[in-house]
Backbone as CSV, one residue per row, in Angstrom:
resi,resn,N_x,N_y,N_z,CA_x,CA_y,CA_z,C_x,C_y,C_z
1,MET,95.511,86.423,-194.426,96.649,86.113,-194.461,97.645,86.833,-193.473
2,LEU,97.153,88.194,-193.165,97.765,88.901,-192.425,97.798,88.414,-190.955
3,GLU,96.723,87.572,-190.688,96.671,87.115,-189.353,97.546,85.828,-189.175
4,LEU,98.628,85.726,-190.064,99.673,84.583,-189.913,100.335,84.333,-188.396
5,ASP,100.206,85.306,-187.978,100.912,85.210,-186.504,100.417,84.352,-185.544
6,SER,98.916,84.363,-185.761,98.306,83.632,-184.767,97.889,82.175,-185.352
7,LEU,98.335,81.842,-186.492,98.079,80.437,-186.904,99.149,79.513,-186.724
8,PRO,98.763,78.318,-186.149,99.893,77.290,-185.839,100.299,76.622,-187.003
9,ILE,100.982,77.120,-188.002,101.365,76.649,-189.180,102.716,75.694,-189.055
10,ALA,103.066,75.455,-187.627,103.979,74.297,-187.537,103.182,72.946,-187.737
11,GLU,101.754,73.067,-187.741,101.024,71.712,-187.800,100.792,71.483,-189.210
12,GLU,100.861,70.211,-189.681,100.573,69.814,-190.984,99.326,69.965,-191.618
13,SER,98.367,69.908,-190.718,96.902,70.184,-191.243,96.899,71.706,-191.522
14,VAL,97.464,72.595,-190.736,97.096,73.901,-191.050,98.035,74.350,-192.403
15,ALA,99.122,73.684,-192.373,99.937,73.823,-193.520,99.215,73.513,-194.731
16,ILE,98.640,72.493,-194.868,97.791,71.833,-195.854,96.887,72.971,-196.569
17,LEU,96.146,73.505,-195.500,94.931,74.221,-195.815,95.476,75.629,-196.292
18,ILE,96.815,75.981,-195.804,97.096,77.277,-196.324,97.620,77.196,-197.802
19,ILE,98.360,76.150,-197.767,99.117,75.784,-199.454,98.035,75.646,-200.245
20,HIS,97.060,74.841,-199.806,95.831,74.732,-200.914,95.202,76.075,-201.458
21,SER,95.214,76.871,-200.492,94.407,78.426,-200.868,95.478,79.120,-201.693
22,ILE,96.874,78.930,-201.171,97.943,79.605,-202.104,97.886,79.123,-203.662
23,LEU,97.515,77.777,-203.757,97.676,77.224,-205.195,96.458,77.458,-205.963
24,GLN,95.284,77.914,-205.282,94.162,78.329,-206.082,94.290,79.118,-207.246
25,TYR,93.397,78.656,-208.215,93.566,79.445,-209.451,92.017,79.707,-209.764
26,GLY,91.536,80.827,-210.533,90.344,81.228,-211.028,90.309,82.674,-211.435
27,PRO,89.246,83.015,-212.193,89.372,84.453,-212.881,88.691,85.198,-211.750
28,LEU,89.233,86.520,-211.844,88.845,87.696,-211.192,87.892,88.162,-211.824
29,ALA,86.395,88.258,-211.392,85.604,88.940,-212.083,85.062,90.136,-211.314
30,MET,84.772,91.261,-212.014,83.990,92.405,-211.533,82.807,92.690,-211.961
31,ASP,81.671,92.822,-211.404,80.443,93.132,-211.959,80.115,92.169,-213.082
32,GLY,80.505,90.921,-212.940,80.184,89.856,-213.971,80.993,89.767,-215.089
33,LYS,81.911,90.712,-215.159,82.859,91.011,-216.481,84.332,90.674,-216.009
34,PRO,85.007,90.109,-216.771,86.453,89.914,-216.437,87.179,91.346,-216.375
35,SER,88.119,91.343,-215.313,88.875,92.491,-215.045,90.174,92.550,-215.996
36,ASN,91.016,93.397,-215.821,92.287,93.453,-216.679,93.249,92.261,-215.945
37,ASN,92.855,92.133,-214.811,93.853,90.856,-214.246,92.922,89.729,-213.894
38,SER,92.350,89.235,-215.063,91.614,87.892,-215.177,92.466,86.695,-214.940
39,TRP,93.772,87.008,-215.025,94.745,85.764,-214.785,94.581,85.448,-213.276
40,CYS,94.280,86.563,-212.442,94.594,86.241,-210.964,93.245,85.815,-210.417
41,SER,93.492,84.919,-209.405,92.393,84.516,-208.661,91.800,85.562,-207.669
42,GLU,90.514,85.602,-207.501,89.774,86.666,-206.701,90.476,86.616,-205.348
43,ALA,90.647,85.461,-204.900,91.210,85.305,-203.502,92.788,85.943,-203.362
44,HIS,93.330,86.251,-204.509,94.732,86.547,-204.231,94.851,88.159,-204.872
45,LYS,93.738,88.956,-205.171,93.855,90.188,-205.670,94.340,91.217,-204.976
46,GLN,94.522,90.846,-203.539,95.302,91.767,-202.677,96.796,91.805,-202.980
47,LEU,97.321,90.863,-203.631,98.628,90.599,-203.897,99.211,91.673,-204.916
48,LEU,98.236,92.317,-205.474,98.315,93.448,-206.432,98.248,94.698,-205.740
49,GLU,98.180,94.849,-204.603,98.298,95.970,-203.882,99.610,96.121,-203.179
50,ASP,100.210,97.132,-203.384,101.614,97.554,-202.967,101.632,97.302,-201.354
51,ASN,100.741,98.292,-201.053,100.437,98.294,-199.504,100.381,97.074,-198.714
52,PHE,99.639,96.215,-199.328,99.247,94.896,-198.892,100.696,94.000,-198.844
53,ILE,101.253,94.137,-199.992,102.631,93.326,-199.914,103.775,93.636,-199.378
54,ASP,103.652,95.214,-198.786,104.501,95.783,-197.892,104.424,95.119,-196.341
55,GLU,103.138,95.112,-196.103,102.715,94.604,-194.808,103.067,93.161,-194.555
56,LEU,102.706,92.453,-195.517,102.584,90.853,-195.576,104.141,90.514,-195.584
57,THR,105.037,91.180,-196.313,106.371,90.930,-196.442,107.190,91.114,-195.113
58,THR,106.716,92.185,-194.455,107.223,92.513,-192.927,106.809,91.636,-192.220
59,ARG,105.672,91.204,-192.077,105.339,90.141,-191.131,105.748,88.642,-191.475
60,LEU,106.059,88.294,-192.638,106.814,87.045,-193.014,108.124,87.265,-192.583
61,ASP,108.925,88.149,-192.755,110.253,88.304,-192.663,110.335,88.336,-190.939
62,ARG,109.532,88.956,-190.348,109.589,88.679,-188.839,109.408,87.269,-188.300
63,ARG,108.402,86.643,-189.074,108.232,85.233,-188.723,109.428,84.291,-188.856
64,LEU,110.057,84.689,-190.200,111.381,84.032,-190.368,112.437,84.257,-189.209
65,ASP,112.583,85.418,-188.739,113.561,85.774,-187.812,113.261,84.895,-186.611
66,ASP,112.016,84.766,-186.390,111.504,84.220,-184.979,111.747,82.557,-185.007
67,CYS,111.754,82.076,-186.350,111.797,80.660,-186.397,113.546,80.196,-186.875
68,GLU,114.182,81.136,-187.146,115.567,80.765,-187.883,116.460,79.868,-187.104
69,LEU,116.430,80.227,-185.769,117.451,79.443,-184.987,116.763,78.052,-184.471
70,ASN,115.621,77.791,-184.953,115.015,76.402,-184.443,114.493,75.498,-185.826
71,TRP,115.270,74.773,-186.297,115.183,73.867,-187.223,114.011,72.732,-187.193
72,GLN,113.286,73.015,-185.954,112.256,72.115,-185.741,111.041,72.489,-186.805
73,ASN,111.082,73.851,-187.142,110.053,74.280,-187.751,109.925,74.330,-189.260
74,GLU,110.298,72.993,-189.629,110.611,72.887,-191.241,109.069,73.375,-191.924
75,LEU,107.905,73.035,-191.502,106.632,73.269,-191.880,106.386,74.747,-192.156
76,VAL,106.932,75.677,-191.191,106.861,77.070,-191.031,107.563,77.542,-192.205
77,LEU,108.841,77.097,-192.425,109.647,77.432,-193.662,108.904,77.239,-194.881
78,LEU,108.343,75.835,-195.044,107.540,75.493,-196.288,106.442,76.516,-196.574
79,VAL,105.679,76.913,-195.469,104.615,77.774,-195.965,104.792,79.215,-196.212
80,ILE,106.030,79.652,-195.308,106.200,80.867,-195.607,106.966,81.055,-197.091
81,THR,107.757,80.045,-197.519,108.225,80.017,-198.701,107.211,79.996,-199.945
82,MET,106.063,79.086,-199.564,104.915,79.086,-200.811,104.292,80.527,-200.633
83,ILE,104.141,80.906,-199.495,103.555,82.483,-199.599,104.468,83.312,-200.460
84,THR,105.550,83.261,-200.165,106.591,84.261,-200.814,106.612,84.240,-202.364
85,MET,106.684,82.984,-202.509,106.634,82.612,-204.111,105.337,83.053,-204.925
86,ARG,104.372,82.879,-204.199,102.911,83.293,-204.849,103.045,84.831,-204.796
87,MET,103.530,85.614,-203.906,103.599,86.784,-203.928,104.398,87.335,-205.059
88,LEU,105.643,86.791,-205.432,106.455,87.135,-206.249,105.950,86.837,-207.583
89,THR,105.034,85.874,-207.778,104.477,85.606,-209.062,103.427,86.676,-209.203
90,ILE,102.552,87.229,-208.478,101.647,88.036,-208.611,101.974,89.555,-208.663
91,CYS,102.737,89.933,-207.567,102.787,91.300,-207.279,103.430,92.198,-208.378
92,ASN,103.217,93.652,-208.284,103.607,94.402,-209.122,105.133,94.585,-209.240
93,SER,105.814,95.003,-210.345,107.163,95.078,-210.273,107.806,96.045,-209.485
94,THR,107.221,97.179,-208.940,107.491,98.046,-207.918,107.897,97.155,-206.559
95,ARG,107.473,95.903,-206.386,107.594,95.314,-205.122,108.536,94.054,-205.488
96,GLU,108.762,93.662,-206.519,109.722,92.514,-206.874,110.918,92.408,-206.220
97,GLY,111.690,93.406,-205.991,112.997,93.339,-205.187,112.707,92.936,-203.708
98,LYS,111.811,93.555,-203.223,111.634,93.344,-201.694,111.157,91.753,-201.626
99,VAL,110.151,91.228,-202.562,109.982,89.922,-202.318,110.955,89.063,-202.787
100,VAL,111.904,89.335,-203.596,113.030,88.444,-204.027,114.024,88.289,-202.768
101,ASN,114.164,89.462,-202.127,115.055,89.277,-200.858,114.472,88.365,-199.773
102,LEU,113.106,88.334,-199.772,112.484,87.472,-198.936,112.560,86.057,-199.295
103,ALA,112.473,85.726,-200.444,112.576,84.352,-201.180,114.099,83.933,-201.016
104,ILE,115.121,84.674,-201.068,116.583,84.374,-200.823,116.649,84.072,-199.307
105,LYS,116.160,84.888,-198.665,116.199,84.687,-197.175,115.559,83.362,-196.886
106,CYS,114.573,82.864,-197.297,113.916,81.452,-196.940,114.942,80.492,-197.626
107,ARG,115.850,80.594,-198.767,116.621,79.575,-199.102,117.810,79.477,-198.367
108,ARG,118.099,80.795,-197.686,119.392,80.779,-196.889,118.948,79.985,-195.659
109,ILE,117.819,80.338,-195.183,117.629,79.506,-193.882,117.690,78.242,-193.893
110,GLY,116.764,77.681,-195.191,116.867,76.421,-195.339,117.971,75.597,-195.540
111,GLU,118.894,76.370,-196.310,120.357,75.781,-196.480,121.212,75.617,-195.033
112,LYS,120.750,76.765,-194.134,121.549,76.619,-193.020,121.028,75.510,-192.056
113,TRP,119.704,75.289,-192.389,119.070,74.048,-191.502,119.640,72.689,-191.967
114,ILE,119.791,72.550,-193.360,120.179,71.486,-193.825,121.638,71.043,-193.271
115,ASP,122.525,72.061,-193.281,123.813,71.866,-192.838,123.550,71.457,-191.238
116,LEU,122.941,71.986,-190.566,122.970,71.827,-188.906,122.178,70.356,-188.831
117,ILE,121.180,69.940,-189.587,120.569,68.629,-189.414,121.518,67.587,-189.764
118,SER,122.093,67.741,-190.881,123.223,66.972,-191.415,124.350,66.798,-190.491
119,GLU,124.786,67.761,-189.861,125.887,67.590,-188.841,125.329,66.804,-187.598
120,THR,123.968,67.016,-187.302,123.223,66.479,-186.161,123.493,64.684,-186.372
121,ILE,122.820,64.618,-187.448,122.887,63.064,-187.929,124.188,62.446,-187.930
122,LYS,125.116,63.104,-188.422,126.568,62.591,-188.576,127.255,62.190,-187.320
123,PHE,126.995,62.910,-186.246,127.449,62.932,-184.927,126.653,62.341,-183.918
124,THR,125.560,61.768,-184.304,124.428,61.287,-183.357,125.145,60.040,-182.870
125,SER,124.869,59.657,-181.654,125.348,58.396,-181.011,124.154,57.744,-180.441
126,SER,122.954,58.433,-180.777,121.834,57.456,-180.283,121.384,56.411,-181.079
127,PRO,121.150,55.305,-180.325,120.727,53.911,-181.052,119.262,54.068,-181.574
128,ASP,118.512,55.198,-181.161,117.250,55.273,-181.498,117.078,55.877,-183.196
129,PHE,116.979,54.659,-183.924,116.971,54.842,-185.371,115.606,55.701,-185.895
130,SER,114.559,55.729,-185.089,113.396,56.668,-185.413,113.747,57.985,-185.355
131,GLU,114.767,58.398,-184.522,115.065,59.773,-184.154,115.914,60.188,-185.533
132,VAL,116.821,59.346,-186.093,117.430,59.720,-187.238,116.459,59.867,-188.516
133,GLU,115.381,58.840,-188.321,114.462,58.785,-189.516,113.573,60.124,-189.542
134,ASN,113.217,60.744,-188.241,112.484,61.965,-188.230,113.391,63.015,-188.715
135,LEU,114.688,63.058,-188.596,115.520,64.089,-188.816,115.825,63.885,-190.391
136,ARG,115.765,62.701,-191.035,115.641,62.743,-192.457,114.559,63.295,-193.131
137,LEU,113.331,63.018,-192.434,112.164,63.629,-193.124,112.188,65.021,-193.118
138,LYS,112.695,65.710,-191.881,112.810,67.151,-191.859,113.565,67.651,-192.935
139,LEU,114.803,66.935,-193.501,115.665,67.277,-194.352,114.749,67.219,-195.687
140,VAL,114.091,66.284,-195.914,113.188,66.106,-197.121,112.394,67.450,-197.298
141,THR,111.677,67.912,-196.207,110.740,68.917,-196.295,111.479,70.308,-196.411
142,ILE,112.642,70.288,-195.851,113.535,71.741,-195.953,114.039,71.613,-197.330
143,GLY,114.515,70.558,-198.066,114.993,70.491,-199.210,113.923,71.099,-200.368
144,ILE,112.620,70.538,-200.000,111.738,70.938,-200.923,111.403,72.282,-200.860
145,SER,111.629,72.873,-199.619,111.315,74.289,-199.559,112.332,75.219,-200.061
146,CYS,113.496,74.914,-200.187,114.568,75.310,-201.012,114.450,75.306,-202.545
147,ILE,113.986,74.064,-202.951,113.576,73.905,-204.374,112.325,74.851,-204.796
148,LEU,111.608,75.143,-203.863,110.537,76.138,-204.106,110.720,77.537,-204.096
149,THR,111.782,77.703,-203.716,112.382,79.192,-203.981,112.628,79.567,-205.411
150,PHE,112.566,78.568,-206.364,112.659,78.774,-207.724,111.540,78.581,-208.325
151,SER,110.449,78.724,-207.686,109.094,78.361,-208.307,108.368,79.705,-208.637
152,THR,108.920,80.463,-209.840,108.031,81.519,-210.254,108.070,81.710,-211.669
153,HIS,107.439,82.586,-212.342,107.285,82.473,-213.755,108.565,83.109,-214.522
154,SER,108.739,82.855,-215.916,109.998,82.964,-216.225,110.337,84.606,-216.552
155,ASP,109.274,85.466,-216.395,109.802,86.708,-216.270,110.487,87.053,-215.121
156,ARG,110.389,86.423,-214.180,111.100,86.834,-212.776,112.058,85.687,-212.222
157,ILE,112.243,84.723,-212.949,113.217,83.583,-212.441,114.707,84.025,-212.453
158,HIS,114.853,84.962,-213.232,116.344,85.373,-213.362,116.842,86.102,-212.040
159,CYS,115.746,86.567,-211.221,116.123,87.206,-210.144,116.677,86.182,-208.975
160,LEU,116.332,84.693,-209.142,116.704,83.719,-208.275,117.380,82.771,-208.734
161,LEU,117.647,82.747,-210.146,118.499,81.668,-210.748,119.215,82.267,-211.736
162,SER,120.372,83.006,-211.467,121.102,83.839,-212.462,122.587,83.636,-211.926
163,SER,123.187,82.598,-211.246,124.488,82.780,-210.813,124.991,81.372,-210.515
164,SER,126.019,81.095,-210.452,126.693,79.892,-209.923,126.308,79.418,-208.590
165,GLU,126.257,80.381,-207.842,125.753,80.222,-206.447,124.160,79.742,-206.340
166,HIS,123.534,80.255,-207.178,122.023,79.957,-207.514,122.085,78.247,-207.925
167,VAL,122.590,78.225,-208.928,122.748,76.928,-209.598,123.136,75.662,-208.451
168,ILE,124.221,76.109,-207.686,124.692,75.008,-206.639,123.438,74.967,-205.595
169,SER,122.956,76.068,-205.188,121.764,75.910,-204.362,120.670,75.059,-204.811
170,LEU,120.408,75.156,-206.120,119.206,74.307,-206.636,119.683,72.800,-206.346
171,LEU,121.067,72.528,-207.098,121.334,71.113,-206.772,121.567,70.579,-205.309
172,LYS,121.983,71.329,-204.542,122.178,71.037,-203.231,120.824,70.546,-202.634
173,ALA,119.787,71.349,-202.901,118.292,71.015,-202.511,117.936,69.899,-203.103
174,ALA,117.938,69.586,-204.382,117.494,68.318,-205.205,118.124,67.163,-204.542
175,THR,119.407,67.266,-204.333,120.074,66.195,-203.760,119.632,65.817,-202.585
176,THR,119.634,66.684,-201.682,119.326,66.639,-200.137,117.845,65.865,-200.136
177,THR,116.820,66.348,-200.846,115.632,65.657,-200.971,115.864,64.228,-201.411
178,HIS,116.379,64.012,-202.526,116.511,62.737,-203.003,117.308,61.653,-202.021
179,ASP,118.731,62.129,-201.498,119.366,61.353,-200.672,118.470,60.847,-199.468
180,ASN,117.876,61.806,-198.862,117.288,61.505,-197.670,115.756,60.764,-197.714
181,ILE,115.313,60.742,-199.011,114.350,59.795,-199.231,114.753,58.410,-199.289
182,ILE,115.891,58.174,-199.987,116.585,56.998,-200.152,116.938,56.436,-198.920
183,LEU,117.566,57.428,-198.052,118.087,56.810,-196.691,117.111,56.619,-195.816
184,ASN,116.025,57.024,-196.104,114.855,56.834,-194.849,114.419,55.491,-195.091
185,LYS,114.513,54.588,-194.119,114.211,53.289,-194.276,112.763,52.619,-194.403
186,THR,112.134,53.791,-193.794,110.718,53.396,-193.635,109.784,54.374,-194.562
187,GLN,109.664,54.132,-195.851,108.943,55.015,-196.811,107.572,55.317,-196.364
188,SER,106.725,54.569,-195.403,105.498,54.838,-195.327,105.467,56.209,-194.085
189,ASN,106.526,56.300,-193.636,106.611,57.546,-192.831,106.363,58.727,-193.539
190,ILE,106.672,58.872,-194.952,106.509,59.991,-195.579,104.917,60.128,-195.869
191,SER,104.408,61.433,-195.207,102.947,61.607,-195.272,102.654,61.973,-196.899
192,THR,101.416,61.906,-197.090,100.769,62.176,-198.485,101.089,63.471,-198.826
193,PHE,100.928,64.465,-197.765,101.298,65.756,-197.904,102.733,66.212,-198.421
194,VAL,103.530,65.511,-197.885,104.977,65.857,-198.354,105.105,65.006,-199.603
195,ARG,104.485,64.039,-200.028,104.702,63.329,-201.279,104.079,64.248,-202.243
196,ASN,103.184,64.948,-202.041,102.462,65.894,-203.043,103.639,66.907,-203.233
197,MET,104.042,67.493,-202.084,104.772,68.699,-202.355,106.246,68.076,-202.891
198,MET,106.769,67.028,-202.786,107.814,66.370,-203.669,107.447,66.577,-205.237
199,ARG,106.182,66.144,-205.594,105.907,66.092,-206.866,105.819,67.674,-207.496
200,PHE,105.212,68.300,-206.668,105.324,69.937,-206.932,106.763,70.304,-206.998
201,SER,107.704,69.955,-206.182,109.061,70.523,-206.419,109.809,70.032,-207.515
202,GLU,109.251,68.740,-207.913,109.898,67.998,-209.177,109.643,68.736,-210.402
203,ARG,108.155,69.252,-210.324,107.686,70.248,-211.537,108.216,71.262,-211.615
204,THR,108.786,72.036,-210.473,109.617,73.253,-210.389,110.976,72.935,-210.971
205,LEU,111.395,71.710,-210.745,113.049,71.434,-211.087,113.008,71.255,-212.562
206,MET,112.007,70.728,-213.202,111.610,70.503,-214.535,111.539,71.738,-215.326
207,MET,110.663,72.672,-214.740,110.306,73.979,-215.453,111.591,74.783,-215.561
208,VAL,112.514,74.854,-214.563,113.715,75.600,-214.691,114.892,75.028,-215.533
209,GLN,114.613,73.963,-215.997,115.837,73.294,-216.774,116.311,74.277,-218.087
210,PRO,115.381,74.791,-218.855,116.066,75.407,-219.780,116.858,76.632,-219.383
211,ILE,116.618,77.162,-218.265,117.366,78.213,-217.887,118.953,77.667,-217.399
212,VAL,118.618,76.628,-216.622,119.814,75.877,-216.112,120.886,75.553,-217.160
213,ALA,120.092,74.940,-218.093,120.991,74.359,-219.306,121.748,75.713,-220.007
214,GLU,120.825,76.717,-220.110,121.722,78.060,-220.895,122.749,78.882,-219.949
215,PHE,122.333,78.824,-218.717,123.520,79.217,-217.694,124.664,78.376,-217.837
216,LEU,124.567,77.041,-217.708,125.821,75.999,-217.773,126.421,76.180,-218.913
217,GLN,125.886,76.369,-220.049,126.496,76.558,-221.319,127.411,77.546,-221.371
218,LYS,126.858,78.746,-220.834,127.513,80.156,-220.854,128.780,80.036,-219.986
219,THR,128.732,79.284,-218.870,129.855,79.091,-217.897,130.589,77.832,-218.116
220,CYS,130.462,77.416,-219.228,131.163,76.133,-219.356,131.089,75.040,-218.107
221,PHE,130.009,75.010,-217.617,129.696,73.989,-216.740,130.348,73.962,-215.541
222,GLN,130.915,75.216,-215.118,131.944,75.254,-213.830,130.897,75.098,-212.592
223,SER,129.629,75.385,-212.586,129.042,75.208,-211.512,128.999,73.553,-211.129
224,LEU,128.688,72.882,-212.149,128.690,71.516,-211.893,129.938,70.923,-211.270
225,ASN,131.173,71.321,-211.739,132.666,71.157,-211.034,132.416,71.489,-209.656
226,ASP,132.070,72.738,-209.242,131.910,73.235,-208.075,131.021,72.419,-206.925
227,PHE,130.012,71.989,-207.626,129.045,71.181,-206.735,129.700,69.711,-206.474
228,VAL,130.344,69.219,-207.284,130.869,67.867,-207.109,131.801,68.028,-206.045
229,ALA,132.723,69.081,-206.135,133.861,69.399,-205.241,133.337,69.483,-203.773
230,ILE,131.963,69.949,-203.597,131.236,69.962,-202.341,130.558,68.694,-201.994
231,TYR,130.005,68.114,-202.941,129.176,67.031,-202.715,129.819,65.676,-202.441
232,TRP,131.055,65.299,-203.340,131.611,64.068,-203.376,132.763,64.080,-202.405
233,ALA,132.755,62.957,-201.624,134.047,63.035,-200.701,135.287,62.753,-201.431
234,VAL,135.303,62.161,-202.534,136.598,61.915,-202.948,136.987,63.097,-203.795
235,ILE,136.308,63.946,-204.390,136.947,65.185,-204.744,137.074,66.348,-203.718
236,ARG,136.043,66.176,-202.817,136.143,67.156,-201.782,137.567,67.236,-201.054
237,SER,138.217,66.080,-200.887,139.359,65.889,-200.285,140.597,66.495,-201.283
238,LYS,140.167,66.557,-202.527,141.217,67.441,-203.338,140.969,68.714,-203.534
239,GLY,139.780,69.350,-203.082,139.472,70.677,-203.218,138.909,71.052,-204.474
240,THR,139.063,70.683,-205.683,138.738,71.170,-206.817,138.578,69.950,-207.815
241,MET,137.849,70.411,-208.814,137.491,69.510,-209.979,137.614,70.092,-211.177
242,ASN,137.957,69.691,-212.261,137.938,70.311,-213.783,137.408,69.459,-214.727
243,GLY,136.339,68.829,-214.615,135.788,67.846,-215.474,135.129,68.478,-216.540
244,GLN,135.042,67.585,-217.859,134.261,68.074,-218.934,133.094,67.679,-219.069
245,TRP,132.003,68.654,-218.729,130.624,68.048,-218.860,130.002,68.315,-220.012
246,LYS,128.939,67.491,-220.257,128.123,67.969,-221.467,126.351,67.411,-220.977
247,LYS,125.550,68.171,-221.785,124.144,67.802,-221.568,123.887,66.397,-222.278
248,ARG,123.428,65.552,-221.672,122.992,64.244,-222.195,122.222,64.164,-223.472
249,THR,121.296,65.071,-223.462,120.284,64.981,-224.897,120.038,66.475,-225.021
250,GLU,119.473,66.721,-226.142,119.086,68.217,-226.578,117.854,68.504,-226.103
251,ASP,117.170,67.674,-225.517,115.796,68.064,-224.912,115.986,69.058,-223.765
252,LEU,115.546,70.269,-223.965,115.680,71.408,-223.047,115.196,71.035,-221.507
253,TYR,114.068,69.972,-221.385,113.605,69.879,-220.015,114.090,68.573,-219.443
254,ASP,115.233,67.933,-220.225,116.047,66.835,-219.730,117.072,67.293,-218.689
255,GLY,117.029,66.827,-217.227,118.024,67.292,-216.435,119.460,66.682,-216.248
256,TRP,119.700,65.604,-217.255,120.889,64.906,-217.186,122.174,65.448,-217.610
257,TYR,123.175,65.507,-216.859,124.490,66.159,-217.438,125.672,64.945,-217.010
258,ASP,126.503,64.822,-218.039,127.464,63.776,-217.740,129.083,64.292,-217.996
259,CYS,129.938,63.592,-217.251,131.279,64.064,-217.373,132.196,63.033,-217.120
260,GLN,133.118,62.825,-218.010,134.329,61.712,-217.794,135.538,62.447,-216.986
261,TYR,135.639,61.990,-215.796,136.739,62.477,-214.800,137.509,61.414,-214.518
262,GLU,138.872,61.642,-215.056,139.935,60.342,-214.899,139.338,59.162,-215.407
263,SER,139.155,58.238,-214.547,138.500,56.869,-215.104,137.239,56.713,-214.557
264,ARG,136.750,57.734,-214.157,135.228,57.669,-213.571,134.318,58.238,-214.657
265,TYR,133.001,57.996,-214.490,131.892,58.529,-215.341,130.984,59.162,-214.371
266,ILE,130.778,60.546,-214.263,129.952,60.991,-213.263,128.663,61.533,-214.051
267,SER,127.387,61.415,-213.385,126.142,61.860,-214.302,125.405,62.564,-212.954
268,ILE,124.992,63.528,-213.304,123.851,64.271,-212.348,122.500,64.697,-212.939
269,ASN,121.378,64.270,-212.345,120.017,64.529,-212.819,119.405,65.518,-211.860
270,PHE,119.532,66.907,-212.595,118.880,68.016,-211.817,117.542,67.853,-211.210
271,ILE,116.646,67.053,-211.951,115.236,66.846,-211.702,115.070,65.770,-210.720
272,LYS,115.579,64.884,-210.638,115.489,63.661,-209.515,116.485,63.980,-208.470
273,GLY,117.700,64.792,-208.772,118.588,64.959,-207.588,119.566,63.738,-207.391
274,THR,119.514,62.961,-208.515,120.475,61.942,-208.486,121.824,62.170,-208.974
275,PHE,122.863,61.620,-208.075,124.425,61.995,-208.334,124.966,60.345,-208.650
276,LEU,125.441,60.120,-209.828,125.925,58.918,-209.840,127.468,58.706,-210.367
277,VAL,128.030,57.762,-210.013,129.518,57.664,-210.404,129.639,56.104,-211.033
278,ASP,129.815,56.247,-212.221,130.203,54.658,-213.214,128.742,54.264,-213.005
279,GLY,127.733,55.077,-212.894,126.368,54.365,-213.068,125.764,54.132,-211.706
280,MET,126.415,54.264,-210.521,125.971,53.664,-209.292,125.923,55.138,-208.364
281,ALA,125.050,54.976,-207.228,124.833,56.050,-206.404,126.071,55.741,-205.429
282,ILE,126.690,56.896,-204.794,127.699,56.886,-203.970,127.576,56.607,-202.583
283,GLY,128.369,56.008,-201.912,128.147,55.449,-200.465,128.132,56.652,-199.651
284,PHE,127.474,56.586,-198.468,127.531,57.553,-197.554,128.273,57.052,-196.196
285,LEU,129.668,56.961,-196.524,130.451,56.789,-195.620,130.889,57.694,-194.361
286,PRO,131.178,57.333,-193.132,131.616,58.219,-192.107,132.836,59.057,-192.700
287,GLU,132.896,60.499,-192.225,133.741,61.224,-192.759,135.421,60.837,-192.287
288,ASN,135.570,60.099,-191.143,136.612,59.617,-190.737,137.337,58.668,-191.635
289,ILE,136.606,58.115,-192.664,136.984,56.996,-193.499,137.348,57.862,-194.947
290,THR,136.151,58.734,-195.399,136.325,59.552,-196.666,137.369,60.595,-196.701
291,THR,137.931,60.939,-195.447,139.072,61.841,-195.359,140.390,61.081,-195.091
292,ASN,140.534,59.919,-194.668,141.568,59.086,-194.652,142.426,59.170,-196.130
293,GLU,143.532,59.276,-196.048,144.666,59.254,-197.170,144.264,57.839,-198.156
294,LEU,144.229,56.774,-197.375,143.942,55.558,-198.048,142.663,55.418,-198.601
295,PHE,141.791,56.278,-198.582,140.258,56.146,-199.083,140.573,56.399,-200.580
């Protein structure tokens, strides 16, 4: 893994092999007997060594710096995110903070790329629809990467999901993935690998729902109001929203939240990334229309 610099991880076939190895599980045995760390696969036992974590973190951080200005490297971000989250899941508590910082950096770069690509799509004048389709596929992969920055065990998830900013980041990633799958006219363009990563990201979204629900209850659902003010053009033009939200069911793993806002009924599904107004998806109209006072 330390030879990452020489690997062409921007290629899907290489990314598949690396991620497959990251997700391997199996008992760690020594002399035929289970060790104290039998929960950790033998292939990943080095992640319990602080020096190894230090070196790997440094190399991954450098690789992120190299690709940060080029959002064409969406698979590089995905692979680095997966490695980082595996490190965070296994590493000793003495290295937790360092790996958390790397995970947050992955998320920040992903969000930056989402904004840049979204702006590119918005202002593109190219009649080549395949180019836009490719950009949307990149957004799906980057959205998945951002979601996966929340994929660690319950003892450490508080490092990555404990503020309104974190909740909004989670929602942005989920809706970005969902919206660009829907807007992609040719579903067959989505590779089997990306579809599998979508399923894995949905599992991550489902697993964090109890933590999301607890946080939203404590903060009177303000994160949802803040997200709607960013996401929905009607509210974005007003700047703020003060809706009264409630969780749809008592099921901790149900991701639906509903709100009555003026005459509108707004629903958000954290797991699927669905945003509905009066039971329907909102349209994606040009900004010169949504910002017009007549809209």
